[in-house]
N, C-alpha and C positions, 0 to 999 in steps of 0.2 A: 504494500499500499504506499503510495507516494505522500509527500508532505501535504499537498492540497487536500487529499481525501482524509488524512488524519486530522487536519484542522477543521474540516467540515464535521467530522464526528465529534470533535471537541465542542463545536458550536451546538450540536444537537444535545450533547450531554449538559451543557450550560443552560440550554433552554428548559430542561426539566425543572429548574428552580421556579420558573414562571409558568409551568405547564397548566396548572390549575386555573390561574388567572386568564391565560390565553384561551383555554377551553371554554370557560364561562362566557368570555367576551364573544367567542366565535359562535356559540349557541344563541346568545342574545341577538346578535346581528342577523344570523340566519333566520331565526324565528320571526323577528320583526319584518325582515324583507319578504319572507313567505306570506305573512299575514297582509302586509300592505300591497302585495302583488296578487291579491285575490285568491290566495291559497292554491296557486297553480303548482303542480309538481315540477314543472320545468324551472321554477324559481331556484331550486337547489342547485341546478347545473349552472345557473347564472350568477349565483351569489357566492357559493363556497369557494370557487377558484379565486375570488377577490380577497379572501381572508388574510393571506400573507401580507398584504399591503398594510394592514392594521398592526402588524408585528415587526415592521421593518426597523423600528428604533430600539427594540429590546437589546440586541447585541451591542450596539453602540453605547447605550445607557449603562450596560454592564461593564463595558470597557472603561468608562469614566469613573464609575463607582469603585471599581477594583483596581484602577490605574493599570489596566492591562496593556495599554500602549507602551508604557515604560517597561513593563515586564517583557513584551515582545522584543523590545530593543536590546535587552540583555541576553536574550536567547539566540541560538544559531537559527534564526527564523527570518527569512526574507519578507519584506513588506508585500511583495507580490504574492506570496503564499497566503498571507492573511486575506488579501483581496480575492484571489481565486477560490480560496476555501469558503469564504463567507458567501460568495456568489453561488458556489456549488450547493451550499446549505439551503439557500433560498430557492434555487432551481428544484431541489428535492422536495421542498415544501410546496412549490407550485405543482409539481407532478402529482404529489399525494392529494392535494386539494382538488385537482382536476379529476382524479379517479374517484374520490369520495363524492364529488358533486354529481358525476355521472351515475354512480351506484345509488346515491340517495334519491335522485330524480326517478330513476327506474323503479326502485323499491316503492316509492310513494305512489307512482302511477299505477302500479300493480295492486297496491293496497286499496286505493280509492276506486279501482275499476276503470280508470280512464287512461288507457294505454297510449303511450307516446312513442313515436318512431325513435329507435335507438340512434339512428343517424342524425336526426335533428338534435337529440339530447347531446350527443358528442360534439356536434358543430357549435351549439350554444356554449358548452363548456370550454371549447377551444377559443371561441371569441372572447369569453370572459377571462380566460387565462392570458390571452394576448393583451387585453386591457390592463390586467394586473401587472404584467411584465413591463408594459410601457411605463406605468407609474413607478415601479421599482427601479427601472432603468434611469429615471430621473432622480429619484430619491437617493439611491445608494452612492453615486459619485459625490453628491453634495455632502452626505453624511461622512464619507471617507475624508473629504477635504477639510470640513469644519468641525466635525464631532457633533455629538448630540446637543449639547448646551447651545451652541451657536446656530444650529440649524433646525430648531423645533418647528419652524414655520414650514419647512419643506415636507415635514411628516404630515401636516394637515392639508396643505394645498392640493396635492393630487386627490386625496380622499374627498375634499369638497367638490372638486371638479367631477369626480366619478359618481358622487352621490346626488349631484344636482338634478340629473334626469329623473331619478327615483322620487325626489321631492316634488318636482314639477308635475309628475303624474298624479299626485295627491290633490292638486288644485281642481276645483269643480269644473267638470266638462273637458279637461285636458286629455284624460285617458281615452274617453270616447272619441275625441277628434283624432287622436293618434291612431287608434285602432281602425277607424274609418279610412284614414289616409293609407295605412299599411295595407289594408285589404284591397284597396283600389290599385296600388302600385305593384303589389306582389300577390299573384294567385298561388293557391296551393300547388298546382302542377309545376309552376315555375320554380317555386322554392324547393320542391322535391326532385328536381331534375338531377340525375346522377352526375352529369358533367359539371353543373354548377356547384353541387356539393363537394365533389372531389377537388375542383379548382379552388374553392374557398377554403377547404381544409388544408390544402397544400400551401396556400398563401399565408394562412395563420401560423402554421408550423414554421415556415421560412421566417416570418416576422418574429416569432418567439426566439429562434436561434440568433438572428441578426441583432435584436435588441439586447439579449443577454451578453453577446460577444462585445457589442459596443459599450455597454455599461461597465463590463469588467475592464476593458482597455482604458476607458476614461477614468475609472476609479483608481487603477494602477498608477496612471500618470499623476493624478491629483494627490494620492496618498504618498507617493514618493517624494513630493515637494513639501509635505506638511511638517511643520516644526512643533516639537513637543517641549 
């Protein structure tokens, strides 16, 4: 096992300290989104992959509380290993959240007797994962450059942007108008077209890879110039 994988495992072990708090927050966010979304089974595939965004600050907060950055400097540990290891940790969280989102949506649809196409469920989860990756790709480089204390704003900004559409749908008449517009622009046959689904899925996976790579490269460059 290389240094990057070992550091990612260290991040996972450190996360156990906050595991209970993270799980409670994840359940609350998921249930609130599910209820506000009309209790649709597909809401789980849309919301659960976004959850890692809410936990992005935890490792950096732990670094500052435990003075881990100074500890890293005294160990035979390159800064690039910290960057790649932490990115690998969040990639693992994203993949797990994606799988849980698909499984939860499928299980709920079977439980309520309203079966949803697995292809659509996977596509929604992929889209949600890509949105979460975009947010993390913005947050992580800033956190690596400034640390938690100086960059608390970047933790909230992407979440506010991402949650704005959800809040707008709660306004009177907005959801009905959006649903009407959607049904006019996209027919079920068009949405379920195999070619469109395959192309969209491939584009989302490619975006996932590109965003994570760009984030890691930017973070490595910024973290290398940071003074402690």
